[in-house]
C-alpha positions as CSV (number, residue, x, y, z in Angstrom):
1,M,10.7,-13.0,6.0
2,R,7.3,-12.1,7.4
3,I,6.4,-8.6,6.2
4,D,4.0,-5.9,7.0
5,S,3.8,-4.4,3.4
6,H,2.1,-1.1,4.3
7,Q,2.6,1.3,7.1
8,H,3.5,4.9,7.7
9,F,5.7,7.1,9.9
10,W,5.5,10.9,10.5
11,Q,6.6,13.7,12.7
12,Y,3.3,15.4,13.0
13,D,2.7,18.9,11.7
14,P,-0.8,20.2,11.1
15,I,0.1,21.9,7.8
16,E,2.2,19.0,6.4
17,F,-0.5,16.5,7.4
18,G,-3.7,18.4,6.7
19,W,-5.6,15.2,5.9
20,I,-5.4,14.3,9.6
21,S,-8.6,15.9,10.7
22,A,-10.0,16.9,14.1
23,D,-11.8,13.5,14.4
24,M,-8.4,11.8,14.3
25,P,-6.7,13.0,17.5
26,G,-4.8,9.7,18.0
27,L,-2.8,10.5,14.8
28,Q,-2.0,14.1,15.8
29,R,1.4,13.1,17.2
30,D,4.8,11.8,16.1
31,L,4.6,8.1,15.1
32,L,8.0,6.6,14.5
33,P,9.8,3.3,14.2
34,A,10.2,2.9,18.0
35,D,6.3,2.9,18.2
36,L,5.9,0.2,15.5
37,A,8.8,-2.1,16.5
38,P,7.0,-3.7,19.5
39,L,3.9,-4.4,17.4
40,L,5.9,-6.2,14.8
41,A,7.7,-8.2,17.4
42,A,4.5,-9.2,19.1
43,H,3.2,-10.6,15.8
44,Q,6.4,-12.3,14.8
45,I,6.8,-9.9,11.8
46,D,10.4,-9.5,10.6
47,G,10.1,-6.2,8.7
48,C,7.9,-3.7,7.0
49,V,7.6,-1.5,4.0
50,A,7.3,2.2,4.9
51,V,5.0,4.1,2.6
52,Q,4.9,7.8,1.9
53,A,2.4,10.0,3.6
54,R,3.5,13.4,2.1
55,S,4.0,14.3,-1.6
56,S,7.6,15.5,-1.5
57,L,11.1,14.4,-2.2
58,A,11.9,15.3,1.4
59,E,9.5,12.5,2.4
60,S,11.4,9.9,0.4
61,D,14.8,11.0,1.9
62,W,13.4,11.1,5.4
63,L,11.9,7.5,5.1
64,L,15.3,6.3,3.8
65,S,17.0,7.9,6.7
66,L,14.7,6.0,9.1
67,A,15.4,2.8,7.2
68,S,19.2,3.4,7.7
69,Q,18.6,3.6,11.5
70,S,16.0,0.8,11.8
71,P,16.9,-2.4,10.0
72,F,13.4,-3.8,10.2
73,I,12.3,-1.2,7.6
74,K,13.1,-3.5,4.6
75,G,11.7,-1.2,1.9
76,V,10.5,2.3,1.3
77,V,7.7,3.4,-1.1
78,G,8.4,7.1,-1.5
79,W,7.3,9.9,-3.7
80,V,8.8,11.5,-6.8
81,D,7.1,14.0,-9.1
82,L,6.4,11.6,-12.0
83,L,5.2,14.6,-14.1
84,S,8.6,16.3,-13.8
85,P,11.1,16.5,-16.6
86,A,13.7,15.7,-13.9
87,V,12.1,12.4,-12.9
88,E,14.9,10.2,-14.1
89,A,17.5,12.1,-12.2
90,D,15.4,12.0,-9.0
91,L,14.9,8.3,-9.5
92,E,18.5,7.6,-10.1
93,R,19.5,9.3,-6.9
94,L,16.9,7.6,-4.7
95,A,17.3,4.2,-6.3
96,A,21.0,4.2,-5.5
97,N,19.8,3.2,-2.0
98,P,18.7,-0.5,-2.1
99,R,15.9,0.2,0.5
100,F,14.1,2.4,-2.0
101,R,11.7,0.0,-3.6
102,G,8.9,2.0,-5.1
103,L,6.8,5.1,-5.6
104,R,3.3,6.2,-4.8
105,H,1.2,9.1,-5.9
106,I,-2.1,10.0,-4.0
107,V,-4.2,9.6,-7.1
108,Q,-7.4,9.4,-5.0
109,S,-7.1,13.1,-4.2
110,E,-6.6,14.2,-7.8
111,P,-9.6,16.0,-9.3
112,D,-9.0,14.4,-12.6
113,D,-10.2,10.7,-12.5
114,A,-8.0,10.0,-15.5
115,F,-4.9,11.4,-13.9
116,M,-3.0,8.2,-14.3
117,L,-3.6,8.2,-18.1
118,R,-2.0,11.6,-18.7
119,P,0.9,11.3,-21.1
120,E,3.4,13.0,-18.8
121,F,2.4,10.7,-15.9
122,Q,2.8,7.7,-18.1
123,R,6.2,9.0,-19.2
124,G,7.2,9.0,-15.5
125,I,5.9,5.4,-15.1
126,R,7.9,4.4,-18.0
127,S,11.1,5.4,-16.2
128,L,10.5,3.1,-13.2
129,A,11.4,-0.2,-14.9
130,H,14.9,1.0,-15.6
131,F,15.5,1.3,-11.8
132,G,13.6,-1.8,-10.9
133,L,11.0,0.2,-8.9
134,V,7.4,-0.7,-8.1
135,Y,4.4,1.6,-8.5
136,D,1.8,1.6,-5.7
137,I,-1.8,2.4,-6.9
138,L,-3.8,4.4,-4.3
139,I,-7.3,4.9,-5.7
140,F,-11.0,4.7,-5.1
141,P,-13.3,2.2,-6.9
142,R,-14.1,4.7,-9.6
143,H,-10.5,4.7,-10.7
144,L,-10.2,1.0,-11.3
145,Q,-10.8,1.2,-15.0
146,A,-8.0,3.8,-15.3
147,A,-5.7,1.6,-13.2
148,F,-6.4,-1.3,-15.6
149,S,-5.6,0.9,-18.6
150,L,-2.3,2.1,-17.0
151,A,-1.2,-1.4,-15.9
152,S,-2.1,-3.0,-19.2
153,A,0.0,-0.3,-21.0
154,F,3.1,-1.3,-19.1
155,P,3.1,-5.1,-18.8
156,D,6.7,-5.2,-17.7
157,Q,6.1,-2.8,-14.8
158,T,5.1,-4.2,-11.4
159,F,2.1,-2.5,-9.8
160,V,0.7,-3.0,-6.3
161,L,-2.9,-2.0,-5.5
162,D,-3.2,-0.4,-2.1
163,H,-6.1,-1.1,0.3
164,I,-8.0,-3.3,-2.3
165,A,-9.0,0.0,-3.9
166,K,-11.0,1.2,-0.9
167,P,-14.4,-0.5,-1.4
168,Y,-17.5,1.0,0.2
169,V,-17.6,-1.4,3.2
170,K,-19.5,1.0,5.4
171,D,-22.3,1.2,2.9
172,R,-22.1,-2.6,2.1
173,L,-21.7,-1.9,-1.6
174,I,-19.7,-4.4,-3.6
175,S,-20.6,-3.6,-7.2
176,P,-19.2,-2.3,-9.5
177,W,-16.0,-2.5,-7.3
178,D,-16.0,-6.3,-7.7
179,T,-16.1,-6.1,-11.5
180,G,-13.2,-3.6,-11.5
181,I,-11.1,-5.7,-9.2
182,R,-11.6,-8.8,-11.3
183,T,-10.6,-6.9,-14.4
184,L,-7.5,-5.4,-12.8
185,A,-6.5,-8.8,-11.4
186,S,-6.5,-10.3,-14.9
187,L,-3.2,-8.5,-15.4
188,P,-0.3,-10.7,-14.0
189,N,1.9,-7.6,-13.3
190,V,-0.6,-6.4,-10.6
191,Y,-0.4,-7.4,-6.9
192,C,-2.8,-6.5,-4.2
193,K,-2.4,-5.4,-0.5
194,V,-5.1,-6.5,1.9
195,S,-4.7,-3.3,3.9
196,G,-6.7,-0.3,5.0
197,L,-10.0,-2.3,5.4
198,V,-11.1,-1.3,8.9
199,T,-11.1,2.4,8.1
200,E,-13.4,1.8,5.1
201,A,-16.0,0.3,7.5
202,D,-17.9,2.0,10.4
203,W,-15.0,2.7,12.8
204,S,-16.9,1.8,15.9
205,T,-19.2,-1.0,15.0
206,W,-17.5,-3.1,12.3
207,Q,-17.5,-6.8,12.6
208,P,-15.1,-9.3,10.8
209,A,-18.0,-10.6,8.8
210,D,-18.4,-7.2,7.1
211,F,-15.2,-7.8,5.2
212,R,-15.7,-11.4,4.0
213,P,-17.5,-10.5,0.8
214,Y,-14.7,-8.2,-0.2
215,L,-11.9,-10.7,0.8
216,D,-13.7,-13.4,-1.2
217,V,-13.6,-11.3,-4.3
218,V,-9.9,-10.3,-3.9
219,F,-8.7,-13.8,-3.1
220,E,-10.6,-15.3,-6.0
221,A,-9.4,-12.6,-8.4
222,F,-5.7,-12.3,-7.4
223,G,-4.9,-15.6,-5.7
224,A,-2.8,-15.8,-2.6
225,N,0.5,-15.6,-4.5
226,R,-0.3,-12.0,-5.5
227,I,-1.8,-10.9,-2.2
228,M,0.1,-9.4,0.7
229,F,-0.7,-8.3,4.3
230,G,-0.5,-4.6,5.1
231,S,-1.5,-3.1,8.5
232,D,-1.9,0.5,7.4
233,W,-0.6,1.4,10.8
234,P,-1.0,3.9,12.4
235,V,-4.0,4.9,10.3
236,C,-5.7,1.6,11.1
237,T,-5.8,2.7,14.8
238,L,-8.7,5.0,13.9
239,A,-10.9,1.9,13.7
240,G,-8.9,-0.9,15.4
241,T,-5.7,-2.1,17.0
242,Y,-2.8,-3.6,15.1
243,S,-3.8,-7.0,16.6
244,Q,-7.4,-6.7,15.3
245,V,-6.2,-5.9,11.8
246,Y,-3.7,-8.8,11.9
247,K,-6.4,-11.2,13.2
248,L,-8.9,-10.1,10.6
249,L,-6.7,-11.5,7.8
250,G,-5.3,-14.3,9.9
251,D,-8.7,-15.8,10.6
252,Y,-9.7,-15.5,6.9
253,A,-6.5,-17.1,5.7
254,N,-6.6,-20.0,8.2
255,S,-8.4,-22.1,5.6
256,L,-5.6,-21.7,3.0
257,S,-2.7,-23.9,2.5
258,L,0.6,-23.3,4.4
259,T,2.2,-22.2,1.1
260,E,-0.6,-19.7,0.5
261,Q,-0.3,-18.4,4.0
262,S,3.4,-18.0,3.6
263,A,2.9,-15.9,0.5
264,I,0.4,-13.6,2.2
265,W,2.5,-13.0,5.3
266,G,5.7,-12.2,3.4
267,G,6.5,-14.1,0.3
268,T,4.4,-12.0,-2.0
269,A,5.8,-8.7,-0.6
270,V,9.4,-10.0,-0.8
271,R,8.9,-11.0,-4.4
272,A,6.9,-8.0,-5.6
273,Y,9.2,-5.4,-4.0
274,G,12.5,-7.3,-4.2
275,L,13.1,-7.1,-0.5
276,T,16.3,-8.5,1.1
277,D,17.1,-9.2,4.7
């Protein structure tokens, strides 16, 4: 299967989605599977992984309901309160649905940079392996050391780094992000999504060459077999079309072997998330 490993859906509400600011009018509307389906078809993509955009159990249930109606949603990365004493009961209920493949917490918004290292958070992470669930890491570069500490503490847990940890593309800064990426990639239980890049650049003036230094680091560190394509649609539309995001990675990957390209466009996502057709 060819997979878009990272995209979002929502029924827009200004309170629920307060992060969608006034300079994002294109996102201030409902964006649902019917809007994404033609984009996937146009790029010969068989399915997607829908990722949470709200921190609530209701979000997880809603995404699963969409997946039940739209077979191209092959997996859901939802949200559960990993700090809650009831985390295992919540996971057991959600994981009963085979489309529920992982969890994400919006760590980048936490005031505590060491949030992932809290004992109660790690207790929640420890529960994931029993249900065969992945944890998606959403962070800024300053959190990379904490991510390494977390992932190294749970070598049997699969982790997926979202948006290559949001490097400062607009400012053309690569260090110390590059050092943190190489350190995190040294752990074999960590995968990486090439996603969310265009929104880290200047939204109106970016050029494909702006991303090459960052892609070089990621591909050298992780290797194609641990890298997967993610569009970050519809957030990507703030800075580019679905086709531009797809082409950005496609042009870079053209020099790779067919086996490596197959991994990037679906094989890695299928393996990491345990997706089925």
